[in-house]
Short mmCIF file of the C-alpha atoms (twelve columns), coordinates in Angstrom:
data_MODEL
# 
_entry.id   MODEL 
# 
loop_
_atom_site.group_PDB 
_atom_site.id 
_atom_site.type_symbol 
_atom_site.label_atom_id 
_atom_site.label_alt_id 
_atom_site.label_comp_id 
_atom_site.label_asym_id 
_atom_site.label_seq_id 
_atom_site.Cartn_x 
_atom_site.Cartn_y 
_atom_site.Cartn_z 
_atom_site.pdbx_PDB_model_num 
ATOM 1   C CA . UNK A 1   54.161 32.029 -3.660  1 
ATOM 2   C CA . UNK A 2   53.172 31.793 -0.309  1 
ATOM 3   C CA . UNK A 3   50.480 33.261 1.088   1 
ATOM 4   C CA . UNK A 4   51.419 34.808 4.421   1 
ATOM 5   C CA . UNK A 5   49.455 36.417 7.351   1 
ATOM 6   C CA . UNK A 6   50.840 38.466 9.187   1 
ATOM 7   C CA . UNK A 7   49.107 39.049 12.343  1 
ATOM 8   C CA . UNK A 8   49.989 42.199 14.170  1 
ATOM 9   C CA . UNK A 9   48.519 41.069 17.299  1 
ATOM 10  C CA . UNK A 10  46.546 45.041 17.533  1 
ATOM 11  C CA . UNK A 11  42.765 43.442 17.883  1 
ATOM 12  C CA . UNK A 12  40.205 45.303 15.605  1 
ATOM 13  C CA . UNK A 13  37.026 46.917 17.681  1 
ATOM 14  C CA . UNK A 14  35.047 47.564 14.756  1 
ATOM 15  C CA . UNK A 15  32.176 48.402 17.456  1 
ATOM 16  C CA . UNK A 16  34.278 51.691 18.769  1 
ATOM 17  C CA . UNK A 17  35.730 52.564 15.236  1 
ATOM 18  C CA . UNK A 18  34.712 54.676 12.508  1 
ATOM 19  C CA . UNK A 19  34.188 52.159 10.246  1 
ATOM 20  C CA . UNK A 20  30.126 52.688 10.223  1 
ATOM 21  C CA . UNK A 21  30.597 56.339 9.665   1 
ATOM 22  C CA . UNK A 22  32.202 55.475 6.399   1 
ATOM 23  C CA . UNK A 23  29.796 53.217 5.377   1 
ATOM 24  C CA . UNK A 24  28.271 56.226 6.161   1 
ATOM 25  C CA . UNK A 25  29.996 58.290 4.111   1 
ATOM 26  C CA . UNK A 26  29.845 56.003 0.652   1 
ATOM 27  C CA . UNK A 27  25.986 55.995 1.187   1 
ATOM 28  C CA . UNK A 28  26.249 59.930 0.644   1 
ATOM 29  C CA . UNK A 29  28.695 59.679 -2.097  1 
ATOM 30  C CA . UNK A 30  26.269 57.735 -3.758  1 
ATOM 31  C CA . UNK A 31  22.779 59.096 -2.784  1 
ATOM 32  C CA . UNK A 32  25.053 62.895 -4.551  1 
ATOM 33  C CA . UNK A 33  26.139 61.184 -7.258  1 
ATOM 34  C CA . UNK A 34  22.428 59.945 -7.927  1 
ATOM 35  C CA . UNK A 35  23.418 56.018 -7.804  1 
ATOM 36  C CA . UNK A 36  22.115 53.465 -5.909  1 
ATOM 37  C CA . UNK A 37  25.340 52.220 -5.210  1 
ATOM 38  C CA . UNK A 38  29.489 52.610 -5.691  1 
ATOM 39  C CA . UNK A 39  29.070 50.311 -7.916  1 
ATOM 40  C CA . UNK A 40  27.003 51.693 -10.278 1 
ATOM 41  C CA . UNK A 41  29.654 54.548 -10.930 1 
ATOM 42  C CA . UNK A 42  32.733 53.727 -13.694 1 
ATOM 43  C CA . UNK A 43  35.850 55.859 -11.859 1 
ATOM 44  C CA . UNK A 44  36.531 57.162 -14.971 1 
ATOM 45  C CA . UNK A 45  32.812 58.540 -14.426 1 
ATOM 46  C CA . UNK A 46  33.607 59.006 -10.947 1 
ATOM 47  C CA . UNK A 47  36.393 61.272 -12.038 1 
ATOM 48  C CA . UNK A 48  34.170 63.626 -14.030 1 
ATOM 49  C CA . UNK A 49  31.845 64.360 -11.416 1 
ATOM 50  C CA . UNK A 50  33.742 63.909 -8.163  1 
ATOM 51  C CA . UNK A 51  34.451 67.463 -8.197  1 
ATOM 52  C CA . UNK A 52  31.089 68.240 -6.261  1 
ATOM 53  C CA . UNK A 53  32.538 65.522 -3.097  1 
ATOM 54  C CA . UNK A 54  33.224 67.329 0.336   1 
ATOM 55  C CA . UNK A 55  36.514 65.598 0.669   1 
ATOM 56  C CA . UNK A 56  35.825 63.385 3.000   1 
ATOM 57  C CA . UNK A 57  33.390 61.875 1.096   1 
ATOM 58  C CA . UNK A 58  35.283 62.109 -2.092  1 
ATOM 59  C CA . UNK A 59  38.172 60.082 -1.246  1 
ATOM 60  C CA . UNK A 60  36.006 56.964 1.453   1 
ATOM 61  C CA . UNK A 61  33.541 56.647 -2.204  1 
ATOM 62  C CA . UNK A 62  37.794 56.579 -4.805  1 
ATOM 63  C CA . UNK A 63  38.890 54.308 -2.489  1 
ATOM 64  C CA . UNK A 64  34.823 51.785 -2.759  1 
ATOM 65  C CA . UNK A 65  35.413 52.141 -6.727  1 
ATOM 66  C CA . UNK A 66  38.858 52.318 -7.069  1 
ATOM 67  C CA . UNK A 67  39.087 48.844 -5.457  1 
ATOM 68  C CA . UNK A 68  36.406 47.751 -7.591  1 
ATOM 69  C CA . UNK A 69  37.897 48.313 -10.665 1 
ATOM 70  C CA . UNK A 70  41.427 47.406 -8.449  1 
ATOM 71  C CA . UNK A 71  39.678 44.119 -7.977  1 
ATOM 72  C CA . UNK A 72  38.435 43.412 -11.577 1 
ATOM 73  C CA . UNK A 73  42.415 43.722 -12.757 1 
ATOM 74  C CA . UNK A 74  43.851 41.715 -10.702 1 
ATOM 75  C CA . UNK A 75  41.249 38.983 -11.637 1 
ATOM 76  C CA . UNK A 76  42.691 39.399 -14.899 1 
ATOM 77  C CA . UNK A 77  46.660 39.416 -13.794 1 
ATOM 78  C CA . UNK A 78  46.068 36.404 -12.321 1 
ATOM 79  C CA . UNK A 79  43.860 34.690 -15.613 1 
ATOM 80  C CA . UNK A 80  46.865 35.300 -16.756 1 
ATOM 81  C CA . UNK A 81  49.489 34.791 -14.874 1 
ATOM 82  C CA . UNK A 82  50.521 37.649 -14.137 1 
ATOM 83  C CA . UNK A 83  51.825 38.289 -10.702 1 
ATOM 84  C CA . UNK A 84  54.131 40.984 -10.853 1 
ATOM 85  C CA . UNK A 85  50.435 43.128 -12.117 1 
ATOM 86  C CA . UNK A 86  48.124 41.329 -9.586  1 
ATOM 87  C CA . UNK A 87  50.361 42.596 -6.447  1 
ATOM 88  C CA . UNK A 88  50.423 46.192 -7.474  1 
ATOM 89  C CA . UNK A 89  47.713 45.699 -7.692  1 
ATOM 90  C CA . UNK A 90  47.977 44.950 -3.908  1 
ATOM 91  C CA . UNK A 91  50.057 47.533 -2.764  1 
ATOM 92  C CA . UNK A 92  48.054 50.509 -4.100  1 
ATOM 93  C CA . UNK A 93  44.409 48.266 -2.285  1 
ATOM 94  C CA . UNK A 94  47.379 49.299 1.025   1 
ATOM 95  C CA . UNK A 95  47.337 53.161 -0.150  1 
ATOM 96  C CA . UNK A 96  44.189 53.407 -0.617  1 
ATOM 97  C CA . UNK A 97  42.606 51.522 2.676   1 
ATOM 98  C CA . UNK A 98  45.378 53.451 4.175   1 
ATOM 99  C CA . UNK A 99  44.572 56.927 3.133   1 
ATOM 100 C CA . UNK A 100 41.554 57.500 1.135   1 
ATOM 101 C CA . UNK A 101 39.168 54.844 3.409   1 
ATOM 102 C CA . UNK A 102 41.041 55.738 6.811   1 
ATOM 103 C CA . UNK A 103 40.639 52.027 8.017   1 
ATOM 104 C CA . UNK A 104 44.713 51.217 8.636   1 
ATOM 105 C CA . UNK A 105 45.942 52.177 11.769  1 
ATOM 106 C CA . UNK A 106 49.404 52.292 12.729  1 
ATOM 107 C CA . UNK A 107 50.793 48.807 13.078  1 
ATOM 108 C CA . UNK A 108 48.863 47.465 10.300  1 
ATOM 109 C CA . UNK A 109 50.961 50.440 8.471   1 
ATOM 110 C CA . UNK A 110 54.353 49.176 10.001  1 
ATOM 111 C CA . UNK A 111 53.594 45.941 9.153   1 
ATOM 112 C CA . UNK A 112 52.924 46.118 6.400   1 
ATOM 113 C CA . UNK A 113 55.979 49.191 4.580   1 
ATOM 114 C CA . UNK A 114 58.325 45.699 6.216   1 
ATOM 115 C CA . UNK A 115 57.287 43.701 4.596   1 
ATOM 116 C CA . UNK A 116 57.370 45.697 1.036   1 
ATOM 117 C CA . UNK A 117 61.093 45.935 1.866   1 
ATOM 118 C CA . UNK A 118 61.937 43.096 1.666   1 
ATOM 119 C CA . UNK A 119 63.211 40.688 -1.077  1 
ATOM 120 C CA . UNK A 120 61.363 38.641 -2.538  1 
ATOM 121 C CA . UNK A 121 57.610 39.399 -2.263  1 
ATOM 122 C CA . UNK A 122 55.394 40.630 -4.451  1 
ATOM 123 C CA . UNK A 123 52.868 42.469 -2.148  1 
ATOM 124 C CA . UNK A 124 51.202 42.685 0.651   1 
ATOM 125 C CA . UNK A 125 48.532 44.833 2.232   1 
ATOM 126 C CA . UNK A 126 46.019 45.163 4.943   1 
ATOM 127 C CA . UNK A 127 43.145 41.924 5.390   1 
ATOM 128 C CA . UNK A 128 39.616 42.249 6.922   1 
ATOM 129 C CA . UNK A 129 37.740 45.547 7.765   1 
ATOM 130 C CA . UNK A 130 41.024 47.451 9.284   1 
ATOM 131 C CA . UNK A 131 41.688 49.194 12.779  1 
ATOM 132 C CA . UNK A 132 44.234 46.659 13.356  1 
ATOM 133 C CA . UNK A 133 44.120 42.811 12.953  1 
ATOM 134 C CA . UNK A 134 46.127 41.655 9.925   1 
ATOM 135 C CA . UNK A 135 47.687 42.219 6.668   1 
ATOM 136 C CA . UNK A 136 49.597 39.541 4.680   1 
ATOM 137 C CA . UNK A 137 51.854 39.077 2.033   1 
ATOM 138 C CA . UNK A 138 52.005 37.142 -1.133  1 
ATOM 139 C CA . UNK A 139 56.097 36.012 -1.717  1 
ATOM 140 C CA . UNK A 140 58.223 33.871 -3.653  1 
ATOM 141 C CA . UNK A 141 57.862 29.638 -2.367  1 
ATOM 142 C CA . UNK A 142 61.420 29.575 -1.021  1 
ATOM 143 C CA . UNK A 143 62.395 32.823 0.793   1 
ATOM 144 C CA . UNK A 144 58.857 32.495 3.110   1 
ATOM 145 C CA . UNK A 145 61.360 30.767 5.839   1 
ATOM 146 C CA . UNK A 146 63.788 33.832 5.169   1 
ATOM 147 C CA . UNK A 147 60.896 36.843 5.608   1 
ATOM 148 C CA . UNK A 148 58.798 35.678 8.326   1 
ATOM 149 C CA . UNK A 149 62.909 35.512 10.709  1 
ATOM 150 C CA . UNK A 150 63.302 39.199 9.265   1 
ATOM 151 C CA . UNK A 151 59.003 39.764 9.552   1 
ATOM 152 C CA . UNK A 152 58.993 39.341 13.179  1 
ATOM 153 C CA . UNK A 153 61.923 40.673 14.504  1 
ATOM 154 C CA . UNK A 154 62.082 43.685 12.544  1 
ATOM 155 C CA . UNK A 155 57.914 44.144 13.930  1 
ATOM 156 C CA . UNK A 156 58.759 43.760 17.316  1 
ATOM 157 C CA . UNK A 157 62.046 45.994 17.342  1 
ATOM 158 C CA . UNK A 158 59.594 48.668 15.274  1 
ATOM 159 C CA . UNK A 159 56.425 48.336 18.069  1 
ATOM 160 C CA . UNK A 160 57.811 46.062 20.813  1 
ATOM 161 C CA . UNK A 161 54.996 43.558 20.012  1 
ATOM 162 C CA . UNK A 162 55.464 40.089 18.444  1 
ATOM 163 C CA . UNK A 163 53.351 38.771 15.628  1 
ATOM 164 C CA . UNK A 164 52.092 35.581 15.163  1 
ATOM 165 C CA . UNK A 165 52.588 34.981 11.276  1 
ATOM 166 C CA . UNK A 166 51.076 31.742 8.990   1 
ATOM 167 C CA . UNK A 167 52.872 30.373 6.059   1 
ATOM 168 C CA . UNK A 168 50.429 29.411 4.469   1 
ATOM 169 C CA . UNK A 169 49.743 27.399 0.863   1 
ATOM 170 C CA . UNK A 170 46.977 26.954 -1.737  1 
ATOM 171 C CA . UNK A 171 45.015 23.293 -1.754  1 
ATOM 172 C CA . UNK A 172 41.994 21.441 -3.520  1 
ATOM 173 C CA . UNK A 173 39.612 22.266 -0.747  1 
ATOM 174 C CA . UNK A 174 37.414 20.541 1.073   1 
ATOM 175 C CA . UNK A 175 36.808 16.752 -0.475  1 
ATOM 176 C CA . UNK A 176 35.410 13.376 0.323   1 
ATOM 177 C CA . UNK A 177 38.334 10.982 0.795   1 
ATOM 178 C CA . UNK A 178 37.115 7.456  0.102   1 
# 
């Protein structure tokens, strides 16, 4: 498997974005639910109590709580070596970031959709704080170069932009050399 970084070349501007407003909306949701933070409630308990929240605040909180749940499920899937489930969770994460937290943008959505249409891919989602920047995709090692070629031409065709794409490979990390 390869992790492929898909840079949309759209720079994000968190200062000018609604990011701080989203964070404040999550704090409001936690306060209205009577908890110190959104990590203090399960998805089931949130679903039982969320009808008291304003729709936009509910969607912001739903993203955070469901993302916490997805992260726990993803860790278990990786422990089992279940890359298919892991990929489904990544795909669901992008949908939640796009629809509930609303931090995606057209170029990120196009990039993710194009990646998801490729064969031999596992998953794709935006990464980082949103409002531009990068997506990541997990693809089979054997098709990584073809995947990159297809994404480059398709993204440029759809947006008129030339993406920056990087194929990454896991390593042992930093260590002392003798």
